[in-house]
C-alpha positions as CSV (number, residue, x, y, z in Angstrom):
1,M,46.8,-12.9,-66.9
2,P,48.7,-15.4,-64.6
3,R,46.1,-14.7,-62.0
4,Y,43.6,-16.9,-63.6
5,V,45.8,-19.6,-65.1
6,G,44.6,-22.9,-64.3
7,H,41.1,-21.8,-63.5
8,T,38.3,-23.9,-64.8
9,P,35.5,-22.2,-67.0
10,A,33.2,-22.7,-64.1
11,Q,35.6,-20.9,-61.7
12,M,36.1,-18.1,-64.3
13,K,32.3,-17.8,-64.6
14,S,32.0,-17.4,-60.8
15,V,34.7,-14.6,-60.8
16,L,33.3,-12.8,-63.5
17,S,29.7,-13.1,-62.1
18,A,31.1,-11.6,-58.7
19,R,32.8,-8.8,-60.5
20,R,29.6,-8.0,-62.3
21,E,27.6,-7.9,-59.0
22,E,30.1,-5.5,-57.5
23,L,30.0,-3.2,-60.6
24,V,26.1,-3.3,-60.3
25,R,26.4,-2.3,-56.5
26,R,28.8,0.4,-57.1
27,S,26.8,1.9,-59.9
28,S,23.7,1.7,-57.7
29,F,25.6,3.3,-54.9
30,A,26.7,6.3,-57.1
31,L,23.2,6.9,-58.3
32,L,22.0,6.9,-54.7
33,A,24.9,9.2,-53.6
34,A,23.9,11.7,-56.5
35,L,20.3,11.6,-55.4
36,E,21.4,12.3,-51.7
37,A,23.5,15.2,-53.0
38,A,20.5,16.5,-54.8
39,F,18.4,16.5,-51.8
40,R,21.1,18.2,-49.7
41,V,21.6,21.0,-52.3
42,D,17.8,21.5,-52.4
43,F,17.8,21.8,-48.7
44,A,20.6,24.3,-48.7
45,L,19.2,26.3,-51.5
46,R,15.6,26.4,-50.0
47,C,17.1,27.7,-46.6
48,S,19.5,30.3,-48.1
49,E,17.2,31.6,-50.6
50,R,14.4,31.9,-48.1
51,R,11.6,30.7,-50.3
52,R,8.0,31.0,-49.0
53,D,6.6,27.6,-49.9
54,P,5.7,25.3,-47.0
55,L,8.7,22.9,-47.6
56,S,11.2,25.6,-47.6
57,R,9.8,27.0,-44.3
58,A,10.0,23.7,-42.7
59,F,13.6,23.2,-43.9
60,R,14.5,26.5,-42.2
61,V,13.1,25.3,-39.0
62,L,15.2,22.2,-39.4
63,H,18.2,24.3,-40.2
64,R,17.7,26.3,-37.0
65,Q,17.6,23.0,-35.0
66,H,20.3,20.9,-36.9
67,G,22.5,23.4,-38.7
68,D,23.7,22.5,-42.3
69,R,23.5,18.8,-41.9
70,P,20.2,17.4,-40.7
71,A,19.8,13.7,-41.1
72,L,18.4,12.9,-44.6
73,E,16.0,10.1,-43.7
74,E,15.1,11.4,-40.2
75,H,14.5,15.1,-41.0
76,I,14.8,16.0,-44.7
77,L,12.7,13.3,-46.3
78,P,9.9,13.2,-43.8
79,Q,9.3,17.1,-44.6
80,W,9.2,16.2,-48.3
81,K,6.4,13.5,-47.3
82,R,4.5,16.1,-45.5
83,H,4.8,19.1,-47.8
84,T,4.7,17.7,-51.3
85,S,1.6,16.8,-53.5
86,Q,3.7,14.1,-55.5
87,R,3.1,10.4,-55.0
88,R,4.0,10.0,-51.3
89,G,5.1,6.5,-51.8
90,I,8.2,7.7,-53.7
91,I,9.5,9.1,-50.6
92,S,9.2,5.8,-48.9
93,D,10.8,4.0,-51.6
94,I,13.6,6.4,-51.6
95,I,14.1,5.8,-47.8
96,G,14.2,2.1,-48.4
97,A,16.8,2.5,-51.2
98,F,19.0,4.6,-48.8
99,K,19.1,1.7,-46.4
100,Y,20.5,-0.3,-49.2
101,R,23.0,2.5,-49.8
102,H,23.8,2.3,-46.1
103,W,24.5,-1.3,-46.3
104,L,26.7,-0.8,-49.4
105,A,28.6,2.0,-47.7
106,H,29.2,0.5,-44.5
107,G,30.9,-2.8,-45.2
108,R,28.0,-5.2,-46.0
109,Y,29.0,-7.4,-43.0
110,W,25.3,-7.8,-42.0
111,K,22.4,-9.3,-43.6
112,P,20.3,-6.3,-44.6
113,K,16.5,-6.4,-44.0
114,L,15.5,-4.3,-47.1
115,G,12.1,-5.7,-48.0
116,R,12.9,-5.9,-51.7
117,K,15.8,-6.7,-54.1
118,Y,17.7,-3.7,-55.2
119,T,18.7,-4.1,-58.8
120,Y,20.6,-1.4,-60.8
121,E,17.5,-1.0,-63.0
122,Y,15.1,-0.4,-60.0
123,V,17.6,2.0,-58.4
124,Y,18.0,3.9,-61.8
125,Y,14.2,4.0,-62.1
126,L,13.7,5.3,-58.6
127,V,16.3,8.0,-58.9
128,D,14.9,9.1,-62.3
129,E,11.3,9.2,-60.9
130,A,12.5,11.2,-58.0
131,V,14.2,13.7,-60.3
132,R,11.3,13.9,-62.6
133,Q,8.5,14.1,-59.8
134,L,9.9,16.1,-57.0
135,P,10.4,19.8,-57.5
136,L,14.1,19.8,-56.4
137,V,15.8,23.2,-56.4
138,S,19.1,23.1,-58.1
């Protein structure tokens, strides 16, 4: 690989560390994108199947107000907080993780105020907990 000819071991270590960090961020981004998709599919199915539970009814109101694409953090997730008996903190944790996802998706040109460090392990744990705890319709 001519690109790295002449690099010192310290420089190579730095390059590999930066690449690993990028891989971790992209993997976390993919997990969060999949979780967003799960929430949006759940929203669409609850609206179209006309389920009678309180969350589905709240979603139909949102659908009348905002159509097929209500904002995830401003509309969909607050309804989950109101209408689910699961640990309420998980929704707040998910909202925080989506702020991290926005930072990843939109260029990373600002210093994010996230309140915690988002490691891949934490993002994986959070997505796994959400899928296991929340009664998502799929």
